[in-house]
C-alpha positions in Angstrom: 16.2 -40.5 -6.9 16.3 -38.0 -9.8 19.1 -38.3 -12.3 22.0 -35.9 -12.5 20.6 -34.4 -15.7 17.3 -33.5 -13.9 19.2 -32.0 -11.0 21.4 -29.9 -13.4 18.2 -28.7 -15.0 16.7 -27.7 -11.6 19.9 -25.8 -10.7 19.9 -23.9 -14.0 16.2 -23.0 -13.5 16.8 -21.7 -9.9 19.9 -19.8 -11.1 17.8 -18.0 -13.8 15.1 -17.2 -11.2 17.7 -15.8 -8.9 19.1 -13.5 -11.6 15.5 -12.1 -12.1 14.8 -11.6 -8.4 18.3 -10.0 -7.9 17.6 -7.6 -10.8 14.1 -6.7 -9.4 15.7 -6.1 -6.0 18.1 -3.6 -7.5 15.4 -1.8 -9.5 13.2 -1.6 -6.4 16.0 -0.2 -4.3 16.6 2.5 -6.9 12.9 3.4 -7.1 12.5 3.2 -3.3 15.0 6.1 -2.8 13.1 8.3 -5.3 9.7 7.4 -3.8 11.0 8.2 -0.3 12.3 11.5 -1.5 8.8 12.4 -3.0 7.1 11.2 0.2 9.3 13.2 2.5 9.0 16.3 0.3 5.2 16.1 0.6 5.1 15.6 4.3 5.9 19.2 5.4 3.1 20.5 3.2 0.7 18.0 4.7 1.8 18.8 8.2 1.4 22.6 7.7 -2.0 22.4 6.1 -3.1 20.1 8.8 -2.0 22.6 11.4 -3.9 25.5 9.7 -7.1 23.4 9.3 -6.9 22.3 12.9 -6.9 26.0 13.9 -9.8 26.7 11.5 -11.8 23.8 12.9 -11.5 25.2 16.4 -12.1 28.8 15.4 -15.5 30.4 15.8 -16.3 31.2 12.2 -19.7 32.4 11.0 -19.5 29.8 8.1 -19.5 26.1 8.9 -18.0 24.2 6.0 -19.8 20.9 5.0 -16.6 19.0 5.6 -16.9 19.8 9.3 -20.6 18.8 9.6 -21.5 15.3 10.8 -24.0 13.4 8.6 -26.4 10.8 9.9 -29.2 8.8 8.4 -27.7 7.6 5.1 -26.5 4.3 6.5 -23.7 4.3 4.0 -20.0 5.1 4.0 -17.5 5.9 1.4 -14.1 4.0 1.3 -11.0 5.1 -0.7 -8.6 2.1 -0.9 -5.0 2.7 -2.0 -3.1 -0.4 -3.1 -0.4 -1.2 -5.7 -0.9 -2.0 -9.4 1.6 -4.8 -9.3 2.3 -7.8 -7.1 5.6 -9.2 -5.7 5.5 -6.7 -2.8 5.4 -9.2 0.0 2.5 -8.9 2.4 1.9 -5.2 1.7 -1.4 -5.6 -0.1 -2.5 -8.5 2.0 -2.2 -6.5 5.2 -4.3 -3.6 4.0 -6.8 -6.0 2.5 -7.2 -7.8 5.8 -7.8 -4.5 7.6 -10.4 -3.4 5.0 -12.1 -6.8 5.2 -12.4 -6.5 8.9 -13.8 -3.0 8.7 -16.3 -3.9 6.0 -17.6 -6.8 8.1 -18.1 -4.4 11.0 -20.1 -2.0 8.8 -22.1 -4.9 7.4 -23.0 -6.1 10.9 -24.2 -2.6 11.7 -26.3 -2.5 8.6 -24.1 0.1 6.9 -23.4 -0.2 3.1 -20.2 0.7 1.4 -19.4 2.6 -1.8 -15.7 2.2 -2.6 -13.1 4.0 -4.7 -10.2 1.8 -5.8 -6.7 3.4 -6.4 -4.6 0.5 -7.7 -5.3 -2.7 -9.5 -4.9 -5.0 -6.5 -7.5 -3.0 -4.5 -9.9 -3.0 -7.4 -9.7 -6.8 -7.8 -10.1 -7.3 -4.0 -13.2 -5.0 -3.8 -14.7 -6.8 -6.8 -14.2 -10.2 -5.2 -15.8 -8.8 -2.0 -18.8 -7.6 -4.0 -18.3 -4.0 -2.8 -19.7 -1.5 -5.3 -16.8 0.5 -6.9 -18.1 3.9 -7.8 -14.8 5.2 -9.2 -11.3 3.9 -9.8 -7.8 4.9 -10.8 -5.2 2.3 -12.0 -1.8 2.3 -13.6 -0.5 5.4 -11.8 3.1 4.4 -12.5 5.9 5.4 -10.1 4.8 9.0 -9.6 1.6 10.1 -7.7 -0.4 12.3 -10.1 -2.9 14.5 -8.4 -4.6 15.4 -11.7 -5.6 11.7 -12.2 -6.6 11.3 -8.6 -9.0 14.2 -8.4 -11.6 12.8 -10.6 -12.0 9.6 -8.6 -12.0 11.2 -5.1 -14.4 13.9 -6.2 -17.0 11.3 -6.5 -16.7 10.4 -2.8 -16.5 14.1 -1.8 -19.6 15.0 -3.8 -21.5 12.1 -2.3 -20.6 13.2 1.2 -21.6 16.8 0.5 -24.9 15.6 -0.9 -25.6 13.5 2.1 -25.4 10.2 0.2 -22.8 8.9 2.6 -22.3 9.6 6.3 -18.5 9.5 6.2 -15.6 8.8 3.9 -12.6 6.7 5.0 -9.1 6.3 3.6 -7.2 3.0 3.6 -3.5 2.9 2.7 -0.1 1.6 3.8 1.9 4.2 5.8 5.7 4.1 5.3 7.5 3.7 8.6 10.9 2.4 7.4 12.3 0.1 4.7 11.4 -2.9 6.8 8.0 -1.8 8.2 4.9 -0.5 6.4 1.8 0.0 8.6 -1.8 -0.5 7.2 -4.0 2.4 8.1 -7.7 3.2 7.9 -8.6 6.7 8.9 -11.6 8.9 8.6 -11.3 11.5 5.9 -14.7 13.1 6.1 -16.2 14.7 8.2 -13.1 16.4 9.7 -13.2 15.9 13.5 -10.9 16.5 16.4 -9.5 13.0 15.8 -8.5 14.1 12.3 -6.0 16.6 13.8 -4.8 14.3 16.6 -1.4 14.1 15.0 -0.9 17.9 14.9 1.9 18.8 17.4 0.9 22.2 18.8 1.6 23.6 22.2 -1.4 23.9 24.5 -3.1 27.3 24.4 -5.6 28.9 26.8 -7.4 30.6 23.9 -9.1 29.6 20.6 -8.0 30.7 17.2 -9.8 33.4 15.3 -9.3 34.8 11.8 -10.1 37.7 9.5 -11.1 36.2 6.2 -10.5 37.9 2.9 -12.7 38.0 0.8 -15.0 36.0 3.1 -15.0 32.9 5.3 -16.9 30.7 2.8 -14.5 31.3 -0.1 -11.4 30.7 2.0 -12.7 27.6 3.8 -14.1 26.1 0.6 -10.7 26.3 -1.1 -8.5 25.5 1.8 -10.4 22.4 3.0 -10.7 21.1 -0.5 -6.9 21.4 -0.8 -6.6 19.7 2.6 -8.5 16.6 1.5 -6.6 16.5 -1.8 -3.3 16.8 0.1 -4.3 13.9 2.4 -5.1 11.7 -0.7 -1.8 12.7 -2.4 0.2 12.0 0.7 -1.5 8.6 1.2 -0.6 7.6 -2.4 3.0 8.8 -2.0 3.3 6.8 1.3 1.8 3.7 -0.4 4.3 4.0 -3.3 7.2 4.3 -1.0 5.9 1.3 1.0 5.5 -0.7 -2.2 9.1 -0.2 -3.4 10.4 -1.0 0.1 8.3 -4.1 0.4 9.3 -5.3 -3.0 13.0 -4.7 -2.4 12.8 -6.8 0.8 10.7 -9.5 -0.8 13.0 -9.8 -3.8 16.1 -9.9 -1.5 14.5 -12.7 0.5 13.7 -14.6 -2.7 17.3 -14.2 -4.0 18.6 -15.4 -0.6 16.3 -18.4 -0.7 17.3 -19.2 -4.3 20.9 -19.1 -3.3 20.2 -21.5 -0.5 18.3 -23.8 -2.7 21.1 -23.9 -5.3 23.5 -25.0 -2.6 21.2 -27.8 -1.5 20.6 -28.9 -5.1 24.4 -28.8 -5.7 24.9 -31.1 -2.7 22.3 -33.5 -3.9 23.9 -33.5 -7.4 27.3 -34.3 -6.0 25.9 -37.1 -3.9 24.0 -38.6 -6.9 27.1 -38.2 -9.1 29.3 -39.9 -6.5 26.8 -42.7 -6.0 26.8 -43.3 -9.8 30.6 -43.4 -9.9 30.7 -45.8 -6.9 28.2 -48.0 -8.6 30.2 -48.1 -11.9 33.4 -48.9 -9.9 31.6 -51.7 -8.1 30.4 -53.2 -11.3 33.9 -53.1 -12.9 35.4 -54.7 -9.8 32.7 -57.4 -9.7 33.1 -58.1 -13.4 36.9 -58.4 -13.1 36.5 -60.8 -10.2 34.1 -62.9 -12.1 36.5 -63.2 -15.1 39.4 -64.1 -12.9 
């Protein structure tokens, strides 16, 4: 049985750990609110540009943008994986890594190679361990999604698709549902298909959309669809950051609660050990007194 001194040391150590996890929980709660505000602010823009692009995809334009054209024959796909830079976020990164691992195995079984872009240190380390070629990366984004830093990395994948080096580009990230739930998602980014606009809530129409382009269809579509893809990436990073802070807050709260429970158990063991020591001393005193008399 450990001595009372050892038990006091363990209690002190767990108390210090609980102070740290409690502080991290409060910091994550503060950052979570700000991250959610940024995410919710970006959603209307993403929804609106998704609606416009869904109309354009169904319109009969003279110009067919490369993002709308299916590629076949390269036997290679691009993957943009969004994760966190730091740990202590529960199972957030593990869940998306599990989904990516399953999808990579499916591609490998079909003889399809993967070129990856890592956004976040955890994803970069995971892809490196998986021996997946990383063609571009962005790490240490901080608490704010910065589109200027993202453009360089995602342009590598977009350019590879337009040049026919990859047949498709996929985006993996954690979608924010609520503070207790974050959903790992892998969706096709390029080429844009009907499934890409499946989430667009539009009333059914008996006619197709048509537009007058100024100055011309190519200029408008080139700029709009480029903004659309960038908007999807930005939204994914914003969703992932909100998910990160929510998952970290929940994880740190669980750690603090477990530490509190462990302190109670150690305190009980300490009291029992101390009581046993006192009882032993009393027994020895009584025994000694009896022997003398």
